[in-house]
Backbone bond lengths (Angstrom), bond angles and torsions (degrees), N, CA, C in turn:
res aa  C-N    CA-C-N  psi(-1)  N-CA   C-N-CA  omega(-1)  CA-C   N-CA-C  phi
1 X - - - 1.515 - - 1.518 109.16 -
2 X 1.319 117.90 133.56 1.364 125.42 -173.31 1.580 108.93 -80.11
3 X 1.264 116.49 167.69 1.468 117.85 -176.19 1.512 116.38 -63.42
4 X 1.364 111.69 -32.14 1.487 115.32 -175.99 1.534 107.72 -69.34
5 X 1.388 113.73 -42.96 1.410 116.00 -178.88 1.549 112.04 -67.60
6 X 1.353 111.21 -37.96 1.528 114.96 179.85 1.482 109.35 -59.70
7 X 1.372 116.83 -47.66 1.487 119.17 -178.02 1.498 112.23 -61.96
8 X 1.405 119.38 -40.61 1.449 125.49 -179.92 1.467 111.35 -62.29
9 X 1.383 119.51 -47.50 1.461 124.23 178.68 1.576 111.73 -66.45
10 X 1.296 120.84 -42.41 1.421 124.71 -178.55 1.523 105.19 -65.03
11 X 1.429 120.54 -42.08 1.391 121.19 -179.30 1.488 113.38 -61.77
12 X 1.298 119.61 -35.75 1.456 121.86 173.30 1.423 120.82 -89.57
13 X 1.373 115.53 13.06 1.460 121.23 174.11 1.512 115.59 86.66
14 X 1.285 120.05 1.50 1.417 123.70 179.64 1.535 108.01 -82.66
15 X 1.324 123.10 109.03 1.490 123.94 171.01 1.480 111.42 -111.57
16 X 1.319 115.99 164.94 1.501 118.29 177.50 1.517 112.65 -51.88
17 X 1.432 113.10 -39.31 1.437 115.52 -179.23 1.561 117.98 -62.61
18 X 1.363 111.08 -26.12 1.456 115.93 178.17 1.499 115.90 -90.34
19 X 1.316 116.47 -17.20 1.491 119.48 -179.91 1.526 114.57 -60.10
20 X 1.392 118.88 -38.18 1.360 122.41 -177.78 1.498 110.24 -64.17
21 X 1.427 119.66 -55.03 1.448 117.18 177.61 1.439 115.94 -57.56
22 X 1.415 116.36 -31.54 1.483 118.51 -179.52 1.563 109.43 -68.23
23 X 1.334 117.06 -42.08 1.456 118.41 174.61 1.526 115.82 -59.10
24 X 1.328 112.67 -43.93 1.463 118.72 177.93 1.512 113.97 -62.88
25 X 1.334 115.18 -38.60 1.468 117.61 174.43 1.509 114.52 -65.90
26 X 1.290 116.65 -39.72 1.448 119.24 -176.61 1.597 108.05 -67.06
27 X 1.279 117.97 -46.37 1.436 120.81 -174.33 1.589 110.55 -80.97
28 X 1.313 118.77 -16.07 1.502 121.99 172.56 1.526 111.58 -67.44
29 X 1.266 113.14 -24.80 1.507 117.96 -178.56 1.560 110.93 -107.72
30 X 1.269 117.15 10.23 1.454 121.65 -176.43 1.479 118.39 -139.85
31 X 1.326 119.58 -109.42 1.451 121.27 -176.75 1.488 112.57 -82.77
32 X 1.358 120.17 -17.49 1.431 119.29 174.31 1.540 109.43 -70.02
33 X 1.297 116.32 -38.19 1.439 117.89 177.07 1.589 112.03 -69.08
34 X 1.371 115.60 -35.97 1.392 119.79 172.30 1.587 114.25 -60.38
35 X 1.343 114.31 -33.69 1.403 119.19 -179.79 1.483 110.21 -68.66
36 X 1.403 123.24 -42.89 1.310 128.27 170.55 1.459 118.00 -53.68
37 X 1.340 114.77 -44.99 1.515 119.66 -178.71 1.522 109.43 -73.50
38 X 1.366 116.21 -30.59 1.418 121.25 176.42 1.479 112.16 -67.45
39 X 1.303 119.83 -36.35 1.419 124.47 179.99 1.557 106.92 -65.55
40 X 1.332 114.89 -45.63 1.413 119.97 -178.56 1.537 111.22 -61.99
41 X 1.314 115.40 -37.71 1.456 123.79 -177.31 1.502 107.58 -65.38
42 X 1.425 114.64 -42.63 1.448 120.26 176.43 1.503 116.01 -58.42
43 X 1.335 112.71 -45.40 1.416 121.10 179.05 1.522 112.90 -61.58
44 X 1.390 111.79 -39.00 1.485 115.42 172.91 1.467 112.41 -66.10
45 X 1.342 123.66 -36.88 1.423 122.04 176.30 1.461 111.91 -65.02
46 X 1.324 117.68 -50.73 1.417 124.26 175.94 1.519 113.41 -45.32
47 X 1.346 119.08 -46.64 1.485 126.36 -173.98 1.456 112.19 -88.21
48 X 1.356 119.75 1.62 1.447 119.68 178.60 1.546 107.55 -80.47
49 X 1.431 109.78 165.11 1.433 113.83 -179.08 1.557 117.71 -65.62
50 X 1.306 108.50 -30.48 1.502 117.31 -179.07 1.504 111.98 -81.81
51 X 1.354 115.72 152.84 1.544 121.94 168.45 1.402 107.80 -63.87
52 X 1.366 115.05 159.41 1.446 122.97 173.91 1.567 114.91 -54.01
53 X 1.368 114.44 -44.64 1.443 118.51 177.95 1.603 119.97 -64.03
54 X 1.309 109.44 -15.71 1.441 117.27 178.31 1.547 113.09 -97.30
55 X 1.281 113.53 0.54 1.536 118.61 177.34 1.575 110.06 -104.64
56 X 1.299 115.80 159.27 1.481 115.19 -178.57 1.526 108.24 -120.95
57 X 1.331 111.32 147.30 1.540 120.46 172.04 1.558 104.83 -117.33
58 X 1.328 115.32 106.85 1.498 117.46 -176.95 1.551 106.03 -94.29
59 X 1.394 114.72 123.95 1.452 119.84 179.63 1.472 114.62 -77.33
60 X 1.294 115.68 -48.00 1.471 121.49 -179.41 1.529 111.08 -130.63
61 X 1.304 119.34 97.92 1.437 123.04 179.25 1.464 117.64 -121.50
62 X 1.239 115.57 171.51 1.550 117.14 176.65 1.402 114.49 -61.51
63 X 1.415 116.77 134.65 1.471 119.10 179.58 1.465 108.80 -104.80
64 X 1.317 120.94 -5.75 1.427 125.12 175.46 1.544 114.66 -151.95
65 X 1.352 113.88 68.96 1.496 121.50 -173.14 1.605 112.37 -42.69
66 X 1.220 118.91 131.34 1.441 121.15 173.60 1.421 116.09 84.09
67 X 1.458 116.83 -11.16 1.529 120.85 177.43 1.519 106.28 -123.90
68 X 1.337 112.68 87.29 1.539 123.97 -172.79 1.570 112.23 -56.79
69 X 1.326 114.48 -46.13 1.373 116.90 179.21 1.586 117.60 -66.99
70 X 1.226 113.21 -37.76 1.394 117.46 174.95 1.486 112.29 -74.24
71 X 1.364 116.55 -32.98 1.439 117.02 171.51 1.537 113.10 -61.96
72 X 1.269 118.39 -50.10 1.478 126.03 174.65 1.515 110.95 -46.68
73 X 1.339 113.06 -54.33 1.449 120.22 -177.53 1.492 113.29 -61.26
74 X 1.347 119.74 -35.71 1.433 120.51 172.38 1.457 115.80 -66.06
75 X 1.275 116.30 -38.38 1.452 124.67 179.79 1.545 108.28 -64.17
76 X 1.205 118.64 -50.45 1.429 123.44 -178.16 1.547 112.24 -65.93
77 X 1.305 115.50 -40.30 1.482 116.26 174.80 1.530 112.32 -68.26
78 X 1.400 116.41 -36.58 1.423 118.66 176.02 1.496 115.13 -60.71
79 X 1.346 114.68 -41.18 1.451 121.84 179.07 1.644 108.40 -62.11
80 X 1.315 111.94 -47.21 1.491 114.76 178.04 1.525 114.73 -58.08
81 X 1.290 113.22 -42.35 1.531 118.91 -179.55 1.517 109.66 -65.82
82 X 1.265 114.58 -49.72 1.501 122.64 -173.39 1.575 108.23 -62.52
83 X 1.262 117.17 -35.01 1.482 115.83 -174.06 1.588 114.89 -94.14
84 X 1.428 110.55 0.68 1.473 118.11 179.12 1.550 114.41 -55.66
85 X 1.463 115.87 -40.35 1.475 115.94 -174.90 1.571 109.31 -59.20
86 X 1.286 117.59 -22.05 1.510 120.01 177.59 1.589 108.50 -61.12
87 X 1.251 116.96 -38.08 1.462 124.21 173.81 1.518 111.41 -66.87
88 X 1.293 116.14 -37.96 1.492 115.30 176.84 1.537 109.45 -68.05
89 X 1.315 119.62 -40.81 1.424 119.94 178.47 1.488 109.15 -59.66
90 X 1.339 118.10 -46.77 1.463 118.04 176.75 1.429 114.49 -52.96
91 X 1.387 119.82 -41.58 1.341 121.15 -173.97 1.629 108.56 -71.32
92 X 1.349 114.98 -40.53 1.444 119.96 179.88 1.554 111.76 -63.20
93 X 1.275 115.47 -37.53 1.537 117.56 174.10 1.429 109.50 -66.89
94 X 1.390 123.12 -39.44 1.457 123.29 179.19 1.514 107.33 -63.75
95 X 1.311 120.43 -44.47 1.452 124.20 178.65 1.547 111.32 -53.89
96 X 1.374 117.76 -35.51 1.415 116.97 -179.15 1.465 112.71 -96.17
97 X 1.361 119.17 25.47 1.465 122.18 177.21 1.405 116.83 72.68
98 X 1.443 116.82 22.22 1.401 121.22 -178.43 1.603 108.71 -120.13
99 X 1.348 116.20 -161.59 1.456 119.24 179.48 1.470 105.32 -156.15
100 X 1.348 117.20 -179.35 1.475 122.91 172.38 1.474 109.07 -70.99
101 X 1.485 119.54 -18.95 1.429 117.34 178.62 1.489 107.65 -76.52
102 X 1.315 122.60 -16.44 1.461 128.28 179.08 1.529 105.51 -56.19
103 X 1.370 116.23 -44.10 1.449 120.07 -175.10 1.529 111.43 -104.22
104 X 1.327 113.80 19.62 1.488 117.26 176.19 1.450 118.08 67.18
105 X 1.340 118.33 28.90 1.494 123.84 177.86 1.460 106.62 -99.46
106 X 1.333 119.30 58.05 1.496 124.83 177.07 1.558 110.24 -146.12
107 X 1.290 109.78 179.42 1.545 116.76 -175.98 1.591 115.22 -103.80
108 X 1.365 110.93 29.89 1.417 114.70 178.88 1.554 116.74 -62.64
109 X 1.302 115.48 -29.01 1.482 124.47 -173.07 1.485 109.38 -129.82
110 X 1.351 119.93 57.35 1.485 122.30 -174.98 1.519 115.72 -57.57
111 X 1.368 118.59 -44.45 1.387 119.25 -179.53 1.526 111.57 -68.45
112 X 1.290 123.17 -45.68 1.435 123.17 -177.98 1.571 112.49 -69.99
113 X 1.333 114.80 -38.44 1.487 120.95 175.50 1.504 110.59 -58.85
114 X 1.353 113.92 -49.86 1.459 118.86 -175.61 1.637 113.02 -61.37
115 X 1.307 110.50 -44.73 1.484 119.66 -179.70 1.652 107.48 -60.91
116 X 1.317 111.07 -49.90 1.546 114.45 -177.86 1.505 109.12 -60.56
117 X 1.346 112.19 -45.54 1.520 117.53 -177.23 1.532 109.95 -58.59
118 X 1.325 119.69 -46.55 1.491 124.00 -176.53 1.492 110.02 -61.48
119 X 1.306 116.32 -49.09 1.432 123.92 -177.01 1.645 110.89 -59.78
120 X 1.446 110.78 -47.83 1.368 118.31 178.45 1.608 113.37 -60.28
121 X 1.340 114.67 -42.94 1.388 126.70 174.78 1.495 112.89 -49.72
122 X 1.385 113.14 -53.14 1.502 119.38 178.21 1.484 116.20 -62.43
123 X 1.279 115.17 -39.97 1.515 122.36 -179.31 1.559 107.90 -70.82
124 X 1.293 119.69 -58.59 1.458 121.66 178.52 1.413 117.16 -63.63
125 X 1.418 119.12 -41.78 1.383 123.22 -179.71 1.522 114.50 -61.10
126 X 1.373 113.17 -46.49 1.502 117.68 178.44 1.499 112.12 -64.90
127 X 1.270 121.31 -46.97 1.407 123.41 -177.68 1.487 112.00 -71.87
128 X 1.335 116.36 -29.53 1.536 120.27 178.21 1.487 106.48 -68.42
129 X 1.400 119.25 -42.77 1.464 117.31 179.65 1.503 112.76 -60.19
130 X 1.309 115.92 -42.65 1.553 119.96 178.95 1.401 112.12 -62.25
131 X 1.395 118.68 -38.37 1.420 119.49 177.20 1.534 113.77 -70.32
132 X 1.292 117.32 -37.02 1.461 124.01 178.57 1.566 108.23 -59.84
133 X 1.290 116.45 -51.16 1.487 120.52 177.26 1.520 113.07 -55.80
134 X 1.333 113.10 -45.34 1.499 119.27 178.56 1.635 110.48 -59.71
135 X 1.323 112.91 -48.94 1.433 117.91 176.52 1.480 116.38 -57.08
136 X 1.419 112.22 -43.54 1.456 115.41 -179.89 1.520 113.09 -66.92
137 X 1.326 114.64 -39.79 1.477 115.31 -178.00 1.612 109.12 -74.43
138 X 1.270 119.34 -19.22 1.399 123.25 176.31 1.579 112.71 -80.21
139 X 1.304 114.98 -12.09 1.529 119.92 177.31 1.450 114.08 82.93
140 X 1.422 120.75 13.65 1.440 121.55 179.93 1.542 110.21 -104.31
141 X 1.275 118.30 11.22 1.527 122.45 -178.20 1.454 111.02 -136.25
142 X 1.257 121.12 149.03 1.381 127.73 174.08 1.533 106.37 -74.21
143 X 1.322 123.13 164.03 1.401 126.65 172.69 1.604 105.24 -79.90
144 X 1.262 117.29 107.30 1.433 122.98 -176.92 1.556 110.24 -79.76
145 X 1.262 115.59 121.75 1.551 118.95 -178.62 1.491 106.32 -112.00
146 X 1.372 120.39 99.13 1.420 122.15 -173.08 1.499 116.93 -65.77
147 X 1.405 113.70 -24.12 1.451 119.67 -175.24 1.448 111.60 -150.93
148 X 1.391 120.16 121.27 1.383 120.75 174.79 1.587 106.09 -136.06
149 X 1.381 118.64 36.38 1.473 126.91 175.85 1.517 105.66 -72.48
150 X 1.320 115.83 154.37 1.472 120.76 173.50 1.585 107.94 -67.49
151 X 1.329 116.06 161.24 1.400 119.21 177.04 1.466 111.66 -83.45
152 X 1.392 113.18 85.79 1.514 115.68 -174.87 1.597 109.00 -130.95
153 X 1.247 119.72 173.37 1.449 116.76 -166.49 1.563 113.88 -71.03
154 X 1.397 113.18 -24.01 1.505 113.15 176.56 1.463 115.09 -90.14
155 X 1.334 118.82 6.70 1.495 119.82 -177.46 1.521 112.98 -58.63
156 X 1.326 118.47 -55.53 1.465 121.55 -176.08 1.457 114.66 -63.21
157 X 1.431 119.64 -42.76 1.528 120.73 173.03 1.581 113.65 -61.74
158 X 1.250 117.60 -38.18 1.513 121.19 173.95 1.446 111.15 -61.33
159 X 1.428 119.82 -47.23 1.330 118.97 178.20 1.468 118.09 -63.15
160 X 1.292 117.23 -33.48 1.440 124.23 176.11 1.472 108.35 -68.91
161 X 1.360 120.91 -41.50 1.388 124.15 -178.43 1.625 110.85 -65.46
162 X 1.360 108.71 -41.92 1.468 112.70 176.07 1.515 113.64 -60.63
163 X 1.266 114.33 -40.54 1.496 119.41 -179.71 1.512 109.04 -62.81
164 X 1.350 118.96 -48.22 1.416 126.02 177.68 1.475 109.33 -55.34
165 X 1.329 118.01 -50.44 1.395 120.35 179.38 1.565 114.69 -55.20
166 X 1.299 116.43 -44.17 1.460 121.44 176.47 1.573 111.54 -59.15
167 X 1.353 112.89 -43.40 1.496 120.44 -179.61 1.526 110.67 -61.58
168 X 1.345 114.33 -49.67 1.456 117.12 -170.74 1.617 107.01 -73.00
169 X 1.257 114.94 -47.45 1.574 116.31 -176.37 1.445 111.87 -61.94
170 X 1.361 117.55 -52.03 1.474 119.82 -177.87 1.477 118.75 -64.32
171 X 1.269 114.89 -39.32 1.486 121.12 -175.17 1.474 112.45 -79.40
172 X 1.378 117.83 -33.02 1.389 123.45 177.59 1.541 109.19 -72.83
173 X 1.271 115.48 -45.04 1.451 114.98 -177.31 1.513 116.06 -82.98
174 X 1.322 116.23 -44.34 1.532 122.60 -168.92 1.471 107.87 -81.76
175 X 1.359 121.07 -43.19 1.326 125.42 -179.16 1.530 118.09 -86.41
176 X 1.420 109.96 -58.13 1.523 111.51 -178.91 1.385 116.94 -82.27
177 X 1.305 123.24 -53.18 1.475 122.06 -179.24 1.508 114.04 -62.06
178 X 1.343 119.00 -51.90 1.401 121.51 -174.13 1.554 111.23 -64.44
179 X 1.289 112.00 -47.42 1.612 114.65 -178.57 1.555 106.30 -62.35
180 X 1.290 117.32 -41.80 1.513 115.70 -176.19 1.529 110.17 -66.18
181 X 1.305 120.53 -45.28 1.514 122.93 -175.32 1.592 104.18 -67.49
182 X 1.295 122.82 -43.72 1.426 122.43 -179.32 1.500 111.39 -62.97
183 X 1.285 118.32 -33.11 1.496 120.35 175.53 1.526 108.47 -67.70
184 X 1.339 114.87 -38.18 1.438 116.13 -179.06 1.584 111.61 -75.76
185 X 1.297 114.54 -18.37 1.454 121.20 174.35 1.584 110.23 -79.32
186 X 1.195 114.20 -13.28 1.469 113.98 178.04 1.525 115.23 105.44
187 X 1.343 118.53 -0.38 1.436 124.92 -176.40 1.587 110.14 -67.23
188 X 1.288 116.48 144.83 1.435 117.51 172.62 1.503 111.36 -66.55
189 X 1.364 117.69 158.27 1.474 119.45 -177.10 1.546 110.03 -60.38
190 X 1.472 119.25 -38.34 1.487 117.43 -169.96 1.487 105.33 -81.05
191 X 1.333 122.11 -32.43 1.445 122.72 -179.98 1.535 106.91 -67.02
192 X 1.282 119.48 -42.42 1.551 120.25 -178.31 1.588 106.99 -69.53
193 X 1.303 115.35 -35.95 1.543 120.42 176.17 1.507 110.30 -60.71
194 X 1.309 117.91 -47.20 1.458 122.04 176.34 1.492 114.71 -56.59
195 X 1.328 115.40 -46.30 1.541 119.40 -176.64 1.498 105.87 -68.21
196 X 1.348 123.48 -38.44 1.458 122.83 -179.66 1.464 110.28 -67.48
197 X 1.347 119.32 -42.41 1.456 119.54 -177.98 1.514 112.38 -67.68
198 X 1.345 115.50 -36.74 1.547 117.84 179.93 1.513 107.21 -69.68
199 X 1.310 119.38 -41.39 1.487 115.51 175.73 1.424 113.31 -60.98
200 X 1.333 122.18 -39.78 1.463 124.65 -178.04 1.628 108.30 -62.91
201 X 1.335 110.88 -43.04 1.501 112.69 176.07 1.569 115.34 -66.47
202 X 1.250 109.88 -33.31 1.584 112.18 -173.55 1.599 109.65 -69.02
203 X 1.234 122.85 -35.91 1.539 121.60 -177.43 1.508 106.79 -81.30
204 X 1.307 120.68 0.39 1.493 122.08 168.44 1.409 113.20 -105.99
205 X 1.300 122.63 8.67 1.428 124.05 179.22 1.513 115.18 -62.49
206 X 1.389 118.90 -22.50 1.488 120.61 171.91 1.468 113.94 -55.43
207 X 1.351 118.36 -20.79 1.508 120.40 -178.86 1.518 110.66 -88.07
208 X 1.307 117.44 -4.69 1.498 120.68 -173.56 1.451 115.90 103.47
209 X 1.337 116.02 -178.99 1.475 118.52 -174.79 1.555 112.31 -67.25
210 X 1.358 117.50 -32.40 1.423 118.30 175.30 1.475 114.49 -60.02
211 X 1.376 113.08 -42.17 1.521 114.99 176.76 1.478 114.47 -63.86
212 X 1.369 114.58 -32.18 1.574 120.08 177.56 1.430 105.88 -68.96
213 X 1.291 123.43 -56.48 1.466 121.67 -172.02 1.505 109.88 -67.48
214 X 1.300 118.55 -42.57 1.499 121.95 177.97 1.509 115.72 -53.21
215 X 1.509 112.15 -42.88 1.425 114.83 -178.63 1.480 113.14 -78.14
216 X 1.342 117.39 -23.86 1.486 121.45 174.69 1.556 105.81 -60.84
217 X 1.269 117.35 -49.80 1.492 120.93 179.24 1.441 111.71 -58.24
218 X 1.416 119.08 -50.21 1.369 125.22 171.03 1.500 111.18 -45.70
219 X 1.377 116.36 -48.66 1.447 118.45 -172.21 1.581 111.06 -71.78
220 X 1.333 115.26 -28.59 1.462 114.97 175.76 1.547 108.88 -66.49
221 X 1.328 116.25 -48.58 1.483 119.43 -178.62 1.527 111.76 -61.98
222 X 1.347 120.50 -52.46 1.553 123.94 176.36 1.435 110.23 -58.43
223 X 1.313 120.56 -46.32 1.437 120.91 -176.95 1.559 114.43 -62.39
224 X 1.337 110.03 -44.14 1.537 115.87 178.53 1.519 109.34 -66.14
225 X 1.244 118.90 -35.55 1.499 116.35 179.21 1.615 109.90 -74.64
226 X 1.244 119.07 -26.25 1.493 122.02 172.32 1.521 109.50 -66.20
227 X 1.283 113.42 -41.66 1.457 119.25 -179.09 1.488 111.42 -65.81
228 X 1.302 118.91 -36.95 1.436 124.02 177.55 1.535 112.86 -76.69
229 X 1.256 117.83 -48.19 1.505 125.36 -173.25 1.606 108.15 -83.28
230 X 1.322 120.43 -36.75 1.356 117.40 -173.93 1.566 114.67 80.32
231 X 1.349 113.34 11.84 1.473 119.97 -174.65 1.502 114.62 -133.65
232 X 1.351 117.74 134.35 1.413 119.55 179.99 1.548 111.59 -96.34
233 X 1.463 116.02 -16.74 1.496 116.39 179.82 1.434 118.77 -51.75
234 X 1.468 117.62 -45.39 1.403 118.70 -178.82 1.602 112.18 -62.57
235 X 1.304 114.16 -30.82 1.422 122.49 -177.70 1.534 109.15 -73.24
236 X 1.432 115.91 -38.71 1.347 119.88 177.18 1.561 113.63 -66.16
237 X 1.337 113.22 -42.14 1.568 118.83 178.12 1.610 106.83 -64.68
238 X 1.407 119.47 -40.43 1.462 120.18 -174.85 1.547 105.13 -68.41
239 X 1.251 118.81 -50.36 1.524 123.81 -178.84 1.522 109.14 -52.22
240 X 1.295 117.54 -56.93 1.404 122.54 -177.10 1.523 111.49 -59.18
241 X 1.332 122.60 -43.55 1.439 124.39 173.77 1.454 111.73 -56.29
242 X 1.320 118.67 -46.95 1.451 125.41 -176.34 1.546 108.60 -57.66
243 X 1.392 113.04 -49.60 1.449 116.44 179.48 1.509 116.11 -70.48
244 X 1.267 118.30 -33.39 1.494 122.34 173.44 1.562 108.30 -57.12
245 X 1.312 114.41 -54.41 1.483 118.03 179.41 1.535 113.54 -59.75
246 X 1.383 116.26 -37.91 1.468 117.44 177.70 1.496 111.19 -65.23
247 X 1.381 114.81 -52.13 1.397 122.22 -176.06 1.490 117.06 -56.84
248 X 1.354 109.87 -52.11 1.479 119.56 -168.87 1.581 103.25 -83.91
249 X 1.295 118.94 -39.13 1.485 124.87 -172.41 1.492 105.46 -69.08
250 X 1.289 123.09 -33.33 1.486 125.72 178.67 1.492 109.38 -62.10
251 X 1.390 120.29 -48.40 1.419 121.98 178.62 1.508 113.00 -61.26
252 X 1.323 114.75 -31.00 1.565 116.47 -176.81 1.593 109.14 -82.06
253 X 1.319 117.26 -32.69 1.425 120.99 179.38 1.495 118.72 -87.97
254 X 1.335 116.04 -26.70 1.455 120.86 179.45 1.491 114.48 -47.91
255 X 1.341 115.09 120.21 1.458 120.38 177.31 1.552 112.78 86.08
256 X 1.325 114.11 -9.54 1.548 116.90 -176.57 1.530 112.87 -103.73
257 X 1.363 115.62 -15.80 1.436 116.62 -179.93 1.554 108.12 -129.06
258 X 1.247 113.44 144.95 1.531 118.78 -173.89 1.592 111.67 -78.42
259 X 1.320 116.43 -24.37 1.518 116.77 -174.13 1.554 112.85 -81.68
260 X 1.378 116.49 -13.63 1.497 120.60 -177.89 1.605 108.07 -84.03
261 X 1.255 116.99 122.35 1.485 117.91 178.99 1.458 113.81 -59.72
């Protein structure tokens, strides 16, 4: 941490001793809680009578079957609740004399961020699909079903909104905020990167061991790029594009191609 950052954080009361509890508090109400639930769900899948490959992990499904307006309301409310920790991070950064711009979650470089995000999405999305198919065929992963919503007018908008929620929440918290605070705490770049990547993998454990390993690899790539670029926006764009293609593409390809489980 440079002298200017140290002075600003000390002025606003953020000391290395307080960074740890702050990080724990943020993740206790967000992706850390998701990691705990994900671990429990994996244990449940491993102890079920069926093999992992015969079980399903639905990413976006109906929350009120047969009641479309209630279903839509629940999805929109869920998205708002899930993305709320991003507001908490924005507040905590402001309290320490910083802003979302400190972690590059802004539109200062729209052209460069979009280009970087699109290229990253193509590389990670393609390789991620191949790894998932390998993990599923190997029996170490559940059958991940990205979309099981009814064929209704709001299906595509909700899928896009869910994808954007994932991109914003995960990249702001796990790439930007966490790596920024761990650097301020005095952690080495590789130690911080390892913690961020393992956390990313842990809240995907509900998908099986393939989802865990694949997201650790994604976490290493995304985290290292954040450390080099100092910007989360390209990662948000890439993650959102990956999930949009997965969610919407699954519905278009389901039952039409033989290689998709």
